[in-house]
C-alpha positions as a Python dict, from the first residue, in 0.01 Angstrom:
ca = {
    (1, 'M'): (0, 0, 0),
    (2, 'K'): (115, 354, -75),
    (3, 'I'): (-15, 636, 145),
    (4, 'L'): (25, 1007, 72),
    (5, 'F'): (11, 1255, 357),
    (6, 'L'): (-12, 1622, 260),
    (7, 'G'): (105, 1893, 500),
    (8, 'D'): (-120, 2178, 619),
    (9, 'V'): (-331, 2307, 330),
    (10, 'V'): (-316, 2688, 341),
    (11, 'G'): (-615, 2876, 203),
    (12, 'K'): (-722, 2901, -159),
    (13, 'P'): (-370, 2856, -305),
    (14, 'G'): (-334, 2525, -122),
    (15, 'R'): (-676, 2405, -234),
    (16, 'L'): (-608, 2498, -596),
    (17, 'A'): (-270, 2326, -586),
    (18, 'I'): (-430, 2004, -467),
    (19, 'R'): (-701, 2023, -732),
    (20, 'S'): (-434, 2082, -996),
    (21, 'V'): (-174, 1824, -896),
    (22, 'L'): (-331, 1549, -687),
    (23, 'P'): (-508, 1350, -962),
    (24, 'S'): (-186, 1314, -1164),
    (25, 'L'): (14, 1247, -847),
    (26, 'I'): (-220, 963, -752),
    (27, 'H'): (-167, 809, -1095),
    (28, 'R'): (211, 865, -1108),
    (29, 'E'): (285, 734, -759),
    (30, 'Q'): (15, 462, -773),
    (31, 'L'): (-128, 588, -446),
    (32, 'D'): (-385, 384, -257),
    (33, 'F'): (-487, 638, 8),
    (34, 'V'): (-453, 1014, 55),
    (35, 'I'): (-464, 1206, 386),
    (36, 'A'): (-435, 1585, 418),
    (37, 'N'): (-425, 1821, 715),
    (38, 'C'): (-693, 2084, 653),
    (39, 'E'): (-681, 2306, 963),
    (40, 'N'): (-569, 2613, 765),
    (41, 'V'): (-775, 2548, 454),
    (42, 'S'): (-1021, 2837, 501),
    (43, 'G'): (-857, 3176, 467),
    (44, 'G'): (-537, 3049, 627),
    (45, 'A'): (-688, 2953, 964),
    (46, 'G'): (-984, 2729, 1026),
    (47, 'V'): (-1201, 2490, 830),
    (48, 'D'): (-1535, 2536, 658),
    (49, 'P'): (-1759, 2274, 494),
    (50, 'D'): (-1713, 2398, 136),
    (51, 'S'): (-1335, 2377, 159),
    (52, 'C'): (-1358, 2024, 297),
    (53, 'R'): (-1586, 1920, 12),
    (54, 'E'): (-1340, 2069, -237),
    (55, 'L'): (-1048, 1866, -102),
    (56, 'L'): (-1249, 1543, -81),
    (57, 'A'): (-1371, 1591, -438),
    (58, 'A'): (-1010, 1641, -553),
    (59, 'G'): (-912, 1294, -432),
    (60, 'V'): (-830, 1329, -62),
    (61, 'D'): (-967, 1033, 134),
    (62, 'V'): (-937, 1163, 493),
    (63, 'L'): (-889, 1511, 641),
    (64, 'T'): (-701, 1560, 967),
    (65, 'S'): (-681, 1890, 1156),
    (66, 'G'): (-536, 2067, 1459),
    (67, 'N'): (-564, 2365, 1692),
    (68, 'H'): (-753, 2584, 1440),
    (69, 'I'): (-1034, 2334, 1378),
    (70, 'W'): (-1294, 2532, 1578),
    (71, 'R'): (-1224, 2877, 1421),
    (72, 'R'): (-1546, 2856, 1217),
    (73, 'K'): (-1857, 2750, 1405),
    (74, 'E'): (-2023, 2592, 1102),
    (75, 'I'): (-1766, 2312, 1104),
    (76, 'V'): (-1916, 2154, 1417),
    (77, 'G'): (-2239, 2041, 1250),
    (78, 'Y'): (-2056, 1937, 935),
    (79, 'M'): (-1810, 1725, 1133),
    (80, 'E'): (-2094, 1529, 1287),
    (81, 'Q'): (-2211, 1436, 936),
    (82, 'E'): (-1879, 1397, 750),
    (83, 'K'): (-1689, 1107, 905),
    (84, 'R'): (-1386, 1167, 685),
    (85, 'L'): (-1301, 1484, 878),
    (86, 'L'): (-1108, 1421, 1200),
    (87, 'R'): (-1010, 1645, 1491),
    (88, 'P'): (-730, 1571, 1741),
    (89, 'S'): (-810, 1259, 1945),
    (90, 'N'): (-675, 1397, 2271),
    (91, 'F'): (-909, 1693, 2295),
    (92, 'P'): (-1112, 1665, 2619),
    (93, 'P'): (-1407, 1424, 2644),
    (94, 'G'): (-1728, 1573, 2508),
    (95, 'T'): (-1558, 1751, 2217),
    (96, 'P'): (-1760, 1714, 1893),
    (97, 'G'): (-1643, 1485, 1618),
    (98, 'R'): (-1399, 1196, 1603),
    (99, 'G'): (-1023, 1183, 1649),
    (100, 'Y'): (-959, 850, 1484),
    (101, 'A'): (-1138, 602, 1263),
    (102, 'R'): (-1106, 294, 1047),
    (103, 'F'): (-1131, 347, 672),
    (104, 'A'): (-1055, 137, 365),
    (105, 'T'): (-873, 186, 38),
    (106, 'A'): (-1053, 157, -295),
    (107, 'G'): (-929, -201, -300),
    (108, 'G'): (-1087, -274, 36),
    (109, 'V'): (-771, -278, 249),
    (110, 'P'): (-841, -149, 604),
    (111, 'I'): (-645, 153, 731),
    (112, 'G'): (-666, 334, 1063),
    (113, 'V'): (-605, 709, 1082),
    (114, 'V'): (-528, 879, 1413),
    (115, 'N'): (-517, 1257, 1462),
    (116, 'L'): (-320, 1385, 1764),
    (117, 'I'): (-222, 1727, 1895),
    (118, 'G'): (79, 1816, 2108),
    (119, 'R'): (100, 2001, 2438),
    (120, 'V'): (440, 2176, 2422),
    (121, 'F'): (396, 2548, 2336),
    (122, 'M'): (28, 2477, 2268),
    (123, 'D'): (-299, 2471, 2462),
    (124, 'S'): (-339, 2222, 2745),
    (125, 'V'): (-509, 1905, 2625),
    (126, 'D'): (-510, 1543, 2731),
    (127, 'C'): (-187, 1344, 2700),
    (128, 'P'): (-139, 1235, 2336),
    (129, 'F'): (80, 942, 2440),
    (130, 'R'): (-177, 791, 2678),
    (131, 'A'): (-455, 867, 2431),
    (132, 'T'): (-277, 672, 2160),
    (133, 'E'): (-235, 368, 2384),
    (134, 'R'): (-611, 364, 2438),
    (135, 'I'): (-688, 424, 2070),
    (136, 'L'): (-469, 140, 1947),
    (137, 'A'): (-635, -95, 2192),
    (138, 'E'): (-980, 11, 2069),
    (139, 'M'): (-875, -8, 1703),
    (140, 'G'): (-741, -362, 1733),
    (141, 'G'): (-723, -570, 1419),
    (142, 'V'): (-607, -300, 1176),
    (143, 'A'): (-259, -374, 1043),
    (144, 'T'): (-201, -34, 880),
    (145, 'V'): (-230, 272, 1105),
    (146, 'F'): (-126, 628, 1015),
    (147, 'V'): (-75, 897, 1282),
    (148, 'D'): (-78, 1273, 1218),
    (149, 'M'): (110, 1432, 1512),
    (150, 'H'): (6, 1797, 1499),
    (151, 'C'): (232, 1996, 1728),
    (152, 'E'): (491, 2271, 1762),
    (153, 'A'): (792, 2103, 1923),
    (154, 'T'): (1012, 1878, 1712),
    (155, 'S'): (1108, 1691, 2029),
    (156, 'E'): (747, 1601, 2102),
    (157, 'K'): (699, 1473, 1749),
    (158, 'G'): (1019, 1271, 1770),
    (159, 'A'): (919, 1127, 2106),
    (160, 'M'): (586, 1015, 1962),
    (161, 'G'): (765, 849, 1671),
    (162, 'W'): (980, 644, 1906),
    (163, 'F'): (690, 577, 2143),
    (164, 'L'): (493, 424, 1857),
    (165, 'A'): (786, 255, 1679),
    (166, 'G'): (676, -94, 1587),
    (167, 'K'): (316, -21, 1690),
    (168, 'V'): (189, 181, 1391),
    (169, 'S'): (278, 212, 1024),
    (170, 'A'): (368, 582, 1022),
    (171, 'V'): (396, 892, 1240),
    (172, 'V'): (424, 1216, 1042),
    (173, 'G'): (411, 1563, 1196),
    (174, 'S'): (217, 1869, 1088),
    (175, 'H'): (155, 2227, 1210),
    (176, 'T'): (482, 2418, 1148),
    (177, 'H'): (438, 2448, 767),
    (178, 'V'): (813, 2380, 731),
    (179, 'Q'): (904, 2049, 567),
    (180, 'T'): (1183, 1858, 741),
    (181, 'A'): (1439, 1631, 575),
    (182, 'D'): (1459, 1359, 841),
    (183, 'Q'): (1234, 1096, 686),
    (184, 'R'): (1327, 742, 788),
    (185, 'V'): (1183, 406, 887),
    (186, 'L'): (1223, 344, 1258),
    (187, 'P'): (1286, -2, 1405),
    (188, 'G'): (975, -216, 1387),
    (189, 'G'): (864, -70, 1054),
    (190, 'T'): (727, 271, 1153),
    (191, 'A'): (785, 549, 899),
    (192, 'F'): (865, 883, 1062),
    (193, 'M'): (909, 1244, 951),
    (194, 'T'): (905, 1544, 1184),
    (195, 'D'): (692, 1768, 961),
    (196, 'A'): (531, 1718, 622),
    (197, 'G'): (542, 2092, 542),
    (198, 'M'): (253, 2275, 379),
    (199, 'C'): (51, 2307, 63),
    (200, 'G'): (82, 2682, 29),
    (201, 'P'): (253, 2980, -136),
    (202, 'I'): (634, 2979, -157),
    (203, 'D'): (690, 3357, -133),
    (204, 'S'): (546, 3386, 215),
    (205, 'V'): (610, 3328, 582),
    (206, 'I'): (447, 2987, 641),
    (207, 'G'): (177, 3077, 389),
    (208, 'V'): (108, 3435, 504),
    (209, 'K'): (202, 3751, 309),
    (210, 'H'): (559, 3811, 422),
    (211, 'E'): (525, 4189, 449),
    (212, 'L'): (248, 4152, 706),
    (213, 'V'): (453, 3914, 919),
    (214, 'V'): (758, 4140, 902),
    (215, 'Q'): (542, 4435, 1009),
    (216, 'R'): (416, 4235, 1307),
    (217, 'F'): (771, 4155, 1419),
    (218, 'L'): (891, 4514, 1370),
    (219, 'T'): (605, 4687, 1551),
    (220, 'H'): (459, 4419, 1777),
    (221, 'M'): (119, 4562, 1683),
    (222, 'P'): (-182, 4346, 1597),
    (223, 'T'): (-180, 4270, 1226),
    (224, 'K'): (-446, 4090, 1027),
    (225, 'F'): (-271, 3814, 838),
    (226, 'E'): (-365, 3732, 478),
    (227, 'V'): (-278, 3426, 273),
    (228, 'A'): (-7, 3497, 16),
    (229, 'T'): (-50, 3432, -355),
    (230, 'G'): (167, 3313, -642),
    (231, 'T'): (364, 2995, -696),
    (232, 'T'): (262, 2722, -454),
    (233, 'L'): (435, 2413, -317),
    (234, 'L'): (246, 2095, -249),
    (235, 'Q'): (447, 1920, 22),
    (236, 'G'): (409, 1592, 202),
    (237, 'A'): (531, 1236, 227),
    (238, 'V'): (464, 909, 45),
    (239, 'I'): (481, 602, 268),
    (240, 'T'): (503, 244, 140),
    (241, 'V'): (351, -14, 372),
    (242, 'G'): (356, -393, 345),
    (243, 'D'): (63, -627, 398),
    (244, 'D'): (174, -670, 759),
    (245, 'G'): (136, -296, 826),
    (246, 'R'): (510, -235, 851),
    (247, 'A'): (648, 58, 651),
    (248, 'T'): (931, -17, 411),
    (249, 'D'): (993, 333, 275),
    (250, 'I'): (907, 701, 320),
    (251, 'Q'): (986, 973, 67),
    (252, 'R'): (938, 1349, 84),
    (253, 'I'): (748, 1512, -199),
    (254, 'Q'): (748, 1870, -326),
    (255, 'E'): (535, 1957, -626),
    (256, 'R'): (562, 2312, -763),
    (257, 'V'): (238, 2466, -891),
    (258, 'E'): (279, 2793, -1079),
    (259, 'R'): (41, 3077, -988),
    (260, 'A'): (-202, 2862, -793),
}
């Protein structure tokens, strides 16, 4: 099985890049399943139903998210209906939606997807490590399990990779919008990469117009951020997994989309 995970999709440029590139990428890489983090898909922060529908129609099978998932109130009702949209599993009990689920490829192969969020430099939530232990026990019987570790600290992502080494097929980080070059297969057959990067504009500061971010740093005054435009990078990772759920390879991807 070949799984594609796409880093944080940033606004309209990210959505257009996926619509433009993903169908050919699925064919070229012979992908079986596509996961994308959508927490910045609506105007650069937050998620709305129309944007989710656009990504799913473009070929994404499951949408994960993160700390911006509740920015737009209309997403709550949509999440209750659309089971392919996940929110972090370790949000407190009673939070709407689901944090993990079992899905299947077009060929009928089962795959579990788990969405987690970190606690270092982020809001206080339940422990992602303990949450994952519980989830894996509840999800028993699925050989292939992918984990999106959405958090700020590289150390927390790395710790999760080693914590789950040999227990899941892949742990790939999201949230920073900066793609790392540390992809590897950990002992036990768990693919790991600190951050998948983003699907967003190149000439920006993590997807935002660079002049606005510079102004914020220079003046320390509140500044309304806007998604940048122009050439876009579609970034992520392709993971190859055997029938036993053990990863055999992970490769970074960067697809350049002009004027998305």
